[in-house]
Every structure is written in C-alpha cells, then in structure tokens.
Residue, then its C-alpha position, 0 to 999 in steps of 0.5 A: x333322288x328319293x329314298x324308296x326304302x320305306x316308301x316303295x311297295x314291297x308285298x302287302x301293306x302293313x295296315x295299322x290297327x283301325x285302318x279305314x280302308x286297306x286295299x291289297x293287290x288290286x287288279x282290274x282289266x277292261x278287255x285287253x286293257x289292264x287298268x290296275x296290275x297291283x294296287x295297294x292303298x291304306x287309308x287311316x282315320x284322320x288323314x288326307x291320303x292323296x293318290x297320285x299318278x299320270x293319266x292312265x296310271x289307274x287312279x280313277x279305276x282304283x277309286x271306282x273300286x273303292x266306290x262300288x262302281x267296279x269290282x276288282x278282278x283280284x286282290x282284297x279290300x277291307x273297310x274298317x277291317x271287314x272284307x268288302x271285295x264284293x261291293x257292287x254299287x255306290x249305294x252299298x259303298x255308302x252303307x259301308x261308310x264310303x262316299x265319293x265326289x267324282x270329277x263329273x258334276x253329277x246333278x239332275x236338271x229340272x230338280x231342286x237343289x234340295x233334291x240333288x243334295x239328297x239324291x240316292x240317299x237311303x232312307x233314314x230317320x230324318x224328317x223332311x225339315x231336318x233334311x232341308x236344314x242339313x242341306x242348307x247348313x252344309x251348302x252354306x258352309x261350302x258356298x259362304x252364304x245362305x242358299x235357298x234349297x228350293x231353287x232349281x239346281x240350274x240356278x247355281x253356277x258350275x262351281x255351285x253345282x259341284x258344291x251340291x255334289x260335295x254336299x250330297x256326300x257330306x250329308x251321308x256322314x261318311x267315314x271315308x270321303x273320296x274326292x276324285x278330282x272334284x276340286x277341278x270344277x270348284x272356284x278357289x273360294x269354294x275349294x278353300x271352304x271345302x278344305x276347311x271342312x275336310x280339316x274338320x272331318x279329319x279332326x273327327x277321324x274321317x279318312x279322306x282320299x284325295x286326287x288332284x293334278x294340282x300340286x299346290x292343292x296336294x301340298x296344302x291338304x295332304x297328310x300322306x301320298x301314294x303313287x301309282x304308275x302303270x296300274x301298280x303302286x310304286x310308293x305308299x304313304x309318303x309323308x307330305x312334309x318330307x316329300x318334294x314336288x320333284x320327288x313326286x314327279x320322279x316317282x310318277x315318271x320313272x321308267x316311263x317311256x320318255x317325257x311324252x311331250x314334257x320338258x326337262x324330263x317332266x310329263x307334259x301333264x305336270x309341267x303347268x301344275x308345278x309353276x307355283x313351286x318354282 
C-alpha cells in the first residue's frame, strides 16, 4: 500500500517560491457533467510534472483550463505568481508563457511546414529569415534530419506533422510546456528526440506538464506525478523515483466501481500499458 500521508491532497497545495503554475480547487462542469470537482496542481521550474488518471478523470479539462481553452467555474490559477483565472484563449496563455501540444494533430492542409510552425504566433521582432531558421533548427532537432520548411505540410508523415505541432510550441519559448498525450502520434525515434529536448528545457528552468497513458514514458521522463480521480486530485507531487507502477494504478483505480473490464483489479485501459514492467 502506498503511503498517502504526504501525497494526498489536503487543502490547498503548498506552493514553493517561484512556482510556474499553481492551480487550487479548480472545478468545471459541462451541463450536468462535472468534469472537475476539485483539481489542484503545482508545477515548479525545471521539472516534468506528469498528470495521471483514468479516462474521464479530468486530465484534459484541467489542461484546457491551463491552456486558455476553457475557463474554470471556481478555484484559483496563478502563473508565475500572478492570477490567471480569466484566461480566455490559447493566445492569451501563450502570452503568459504557457504553450500546449494536444493529442490531436492540428495542422492546416495546403499550407507549408513553415506556415504551420508559426501558425497563431503573435507578432515579434523576428524577421522572415529568422523565423525560417528557427523553424528549421527546431524541426531538425525533432526529426533528426534537415527539413525543407517550404514543402507542404501534407508531405510529412503523421509523426512528422505532430512534430510540427511540437515545434509550434517550442518556437514560442514557453516557460511552461504542456504535452497532452502528444507523444501518441510520434514514432519512437521522434519521441526520444523530443524527450532530449524536454530535458534541455527543464535544465533551463522550463516547467513541463506531461500526460501519457504509457507507463514506460511516464517513468522515463517524469520528475513528479499528480493523480486525478473522478475530477479530484487524490495525490500531489509524488516523487517518481519513489513510486511504482502498482502504486499509481492503485491511486487511479482506488474506490472506483470495480475493475471496469480489467483483470486482477486493474482498469482495462492500463492493462496493456504495464506489460513492459512485468
């Protein structure tokens, strides 16, 4: 049994000085459906903070609130110590230093790779040639080879198009990078190169919020883990080095309505993901 004493949510999170993001008591309903009941999350500089939970636990809703897609019904949100509960658009979130790569591969057919990398970017002092070079450099890091950014976006594979979405977030120089199951569309080599970039970012103080259903990815890249269950944070900032797969599964499934189709008490959605851990 996991020791919940220090990990389980108990009131507001105790934010450290200089936390990138502090979300406290976040709730959100869509009609009669309450997606978030009380979600707490603290992201500190230089860490990969993984948010875990079964499907329907509220992970994506929380991420969309942090990203400016949704507004919370209640609770507080601080970005670098300044209130941000009123974020209304992803563009506003980017201005505040938060950039998100979603699971969906969001590219514009018929446009060039370069246009897709800078899609939605606010005006900056960078010249056209500087933007081209920046896009080329980031994509080469992700794809492992030089890329002709004037080619149409459709010339890339699915993994390549998702790498373009990742590059779109990276060229914004975020202080908080959110990867919302965005590795699911990447091939293994591109994912590994992305993880190398993530490690460089965290070494410079960037905070990364990571969501993945793959336990191997969680244990490879995470610093700490927060667990959501039925819209509520049930464990906060678990040190990944002191946490096991079994403990995470227990926290996600505990007090749920049976195994819901899984085996030996594991949720069905997680059974296939734990194989590599025996």
